[in-house]
FIPADREN-569675 format. One record per residue: x, y, z of N, C-alpha, C, CB in turn. Coordinates in steps of 0.05 Angstrom, whole numbers, plus 5000, padded with zeros to 4 digits. Glycine has a CB too. Example, Ala and Ser with C-alpha at 12.3 -4.5 7.8 and 13.67 -1.06 7.14 Angstrom:
2
526448865156524649105156526449345156522649115181525749555142527349795143525850015157528249885114
//
This chain:
205
368115518213367215258223365515118202365715298250366114868197364614718177361814658187366014458169360014638168357214588174356914288182355414658150355414238203355013968213353513798192353513968240354613568187353413388168350813268178355413168160348813258161346313138169346412838169344013238152344512708180344412418181343612308153342412318202344912088146344111958121341511798125346411758111340311708104337811558106338211308122336711488078340411168118341010918133341410978162343410778121342711198168343111268197340511328210345011508199338811468196336111538208334611278213334511718188334611098194333210838197334310678221333410668172337010678223338210528245337510648272341310528241337610908274337011038299334011018306337711338298332311018286329510988291328910708302327811038266330210508291329910238301330910218330331510038283333010368337334010358364331810448384336410538367330210638376328110738393326210508400326510968380325410358379323610128383324909908399322610028357327309828391328609598403329509648432331009518386330309888438331209948465328909968485332810208465326710068475324310108493322409868492322810358485322409728469320409508465317609598471321109268482317009838461314409958467312910028441314710218483310410118443308710188420308510488419305910058422308610598395308510888391306610978369311310988385305511208374304011348352306111528338301611508363305411608314307311768298307912028313306111828271305912158325306412418338308312388362303812528348308312148374310212098396313012068386309411838412313311928363315911898351317012158341315811698328315312338332316112598322317212768345313812748309316612708370317712848393320212708403315612858415320212448403322412288414324812288396321512008420324412238370326612208351328512448350325512148324327512688348329312918347330912958372327713178341329612908395330912948421333012738427328812958443332312488423334012268431335912168409332412038440335112198383336712078362337612278341335111868349336912538344337812738325336512718298340712718321334212588296332712568271330712798269331212298268330812948248329013188246326113098246329713348220324413258258321613188260320313158233320113398276321213318213320013308187320513048172321113538170322612908180323312658166322412408180326312638162321312438204320512208220318512028205319312298247316412148194314311998181315411838158312112188170317211958142318411828119320111588128320012018102321711628149323511418159321911188169325311528181319811248185318111028196316810878173316011148215315811018154314410888132316310698116313111088113318810788112320710628098321310368113323310778093321310388140321810148156319409958155322410228186317010078154314609918152314609768125312010088155315309918104315409808077317309568075316110018056319509588090321609378089321109158110324309498094318709178123317908968143319708968168317808698130320909198174322609218198321009328221325109388192318809468215317009578235314209498229317309888237312709418249309909338245308109578252309109098263305709588240303809798245301009688246304010028224299309808262296609708265294809948273296409488286292509968260290610178267288810078288289010268242288710208311287010138333285210378339288710058359282710348333280910568336281510778314281010698363282011018322282711228303285711278302281311488310287311128317290211168319291710938306291011208348294010998295295810798284298210768302296710878255298810528310301110468328303310328312300110308352305710388320308110268308309710128329309810478293311009898322312709758340314609578325311009598361316809508339318709318327320409208350320509468306320908948349322608818369325208728355321108578382327408688370329908618358329708378339332008548379328108178346327907938329326608008302326207728343325108228301323708308276325808368255321908548281327908518262330008588243331508338233332008788256332108158251333507908243331807748224334207738268329207718230327507568212327207698185324707538225327107968185326908118160329408068143326508418165331708068156334208018141334207738130336608058159333207548145333107268135331207248111332207078157328907388113327107388090328407508066324507538097329907728070331307858048333407668036332708118058334807528053336807328044335507108027338307208067333107018037331706808022330906917995329206718038329807157994329007277968331407307949327707547973333607397960336007427944337107157934338207577959336906957952337806687945336106577922337706497969333506627924331706537902332306677876328706597910332906937878333707077853336306967842334107387859338206907860340706797851340406517839342706787875338706357852338206087841337006107813336305937859335206287809333906317783336006407762331606517784337706597770339806697752341806467745341306927765342506307766344306087761343005887741345005937787340405837745339005647727339105747698336105617737338606007695338606127668341406117656337506417668343406177673346206167663346905887653348106267685346205697670346905417662345505337637346305227685342905417635341405347611342705467586338505437614343505727589344805867567347505737560345106157573349005677581351705547577351405277563353205517603349405127571349004867559348104887530346904707574346905117523346105157495348405207477344105387493350605307489353005357473354905127477354405637480354404907465356004657468357804617445354104417472359304397447361104327425359704267399362804087433357104217401355604157376355504407358352704077383356004637370355904887354358504927338355405127372360604777345363104807331362804727302365304637345363704897284363604837256361204967242363404547251359305067257357105207245357805487238354605197263356505597219357005877212355806057233355905947184357006297237355906477257352906527252357406747256351306527274348406557271347406757290347006287275345006857284343707057302343106917329341107157289342406667328341706527353344106527372340906237346346506467361348906457378349406737390351306357363349106937373349507217383347607277406349107417360345107187403343107237424343807087449340307157414344806847446345606687469347906827485346506407461349806927470352007067483351107317497354207137462349207467484348107707497346607637522346307857477345107417520343507327543345407257567341807097536347507117561349407037582350607287595351606857570351307487579352407727589350507867608353207917566347907877600345908007617345507857643343308027602345407587641345007427665347407457684344607137658349807477673352207507690352007777705354707497673351107987691350808247704348708227727349908457684346508077722344508047742345607907767342007897731347207697761348507557783350307737800350007317773351807907786353508097800351908287818355308247781349708387807348008567823346908427847345708677805346008187844345008037867347107987888343807767858349507927879351707877898352408137913354207777884352308367900352808617914350708657936352708857894348208597930346108627950346508427973343408587937347308177966347807977986350008058005348407707973351908197995354208288011353408448035356208447993351208588033350208758055349308588078347908938045348608338072347508168093349307938101344808058084351807948093353707728096354107648125356307788083353807848144354307788172351707698187355408028186349507678173347007618186346707318192344707698168347707148175347306858178349606708165344506768166351806658180354206528169353606268154356206478191351906098165351305848152350005888125349605668170348106078124346706138099348606248079344406328104350406428088352406548070354206338059354006768084355006138075356705928065355305768043357505738088352705728046351205588025351205748000348305538035350906008003350906187979353606177965350206477987355806177981358406157969358805907953360606177991357605687962357805437947356305467921356705197964354005597922352405637898354105807878349805777904355406007888357106177871359406017858358206417886360505837874362705667864361705487841363905497886359205377845358005217824357505387799355405097833356705637804356205817781358805877766355006087791361005917781363505967768364305737750365706017789363905487760364605257744362905247719364204997760360305317721358605317698359505517677355705377706360205757687361205967668363805887656361506237684365605757671368105667660367805457639369905567683365705287642365205087622364305227596362904887631362705437599361905597576364305727563359805807584366105837580368505967569370205767554370106087592370505527564372105317550370905257523372205057567368205247521366905197496367505417476363905167500367405667485367905897468370805887457367406157483372705817475375505797466375805587444377305737490374405357448374605147428373405247402373104897438371105387404369805487380371605687365367105627388372905867380374706067368377005927354375806257389378105717367380405577355379505437329381505367374377205317329376205177305375805367282373605027311374405597288373905787266376505907256372006007277378305967274380906087266382405907247382606147291382405647253383905457236382405387211384505207252379805377212378205287189377705517169375505187198377105757179376405977162378606187160373806107171380806137173383106317171382306597181384306327143380906617203380106877214381806937238377006867222382407187242384007257266382107297290385607517261383307307314381807317338379907557339383607327362380807787330379208027331376707997314380808277322377007887290374607847273372707647285375607747245373707437297372007237310370407367333373606997320371807527349370507647372368307847363372607797389368807987342366908177332364408037321368108357310364807817306362607677293360907527314363707477273362207437335360707287355360107447381362307037362360707707380360207867404361607757429357207897409364007657425365507547447367307767459367307297438367107817486368808027498371707967494368108047528373308157486376208117481377708027507377508367471376708117530378008047555376807807569377908287574375207657554373907417566376107227577372207267545375607127601377606947613376106767633379907107627377506567643376306397663376006547689378106147668374006467705373506597731374906437752370406617737376506567768377906427790376306417815380706557795
//
């Protein structure tokens, strides 16, 4: 017989929140250490850690009253926490979009005809890093996509604007490659190596 799989960290957090949301009551840690194993299958040893992680993420409130610490959370608390998380992620995304556009605007047609420079190499490296940051943020946003449809639609529009900005940058790079190829008789591979241009660079659909 296979060994029963233990609960994951997310499952423990979800079940712990159920205790608060279903009862809408206040608890001390020692009470949760008795209730959680019996009702939700959470081991007593992990109760403190799970509760603290929920407090850290603003999903559970805590308050010291006298010598005791009480914990509580209502259903609206989780929704508001998700909205705050979405706002934080949106701010991160906005900042990344701003940096991407600034970097893309720096690589304009005015650069065509200039010799390869360290500055251009740094710009390309910066764009690559910002694109990775944007991808990481979008992965995080994906976890909250069902929380607020209207907000997610706004984010999708921002991403579409970002794609257009990146595609403008891509168009500039293609023009730059064509100019250098015809002017200096360099092949594509040499150009890509000198300018740190990804060989598989393409427009974003």
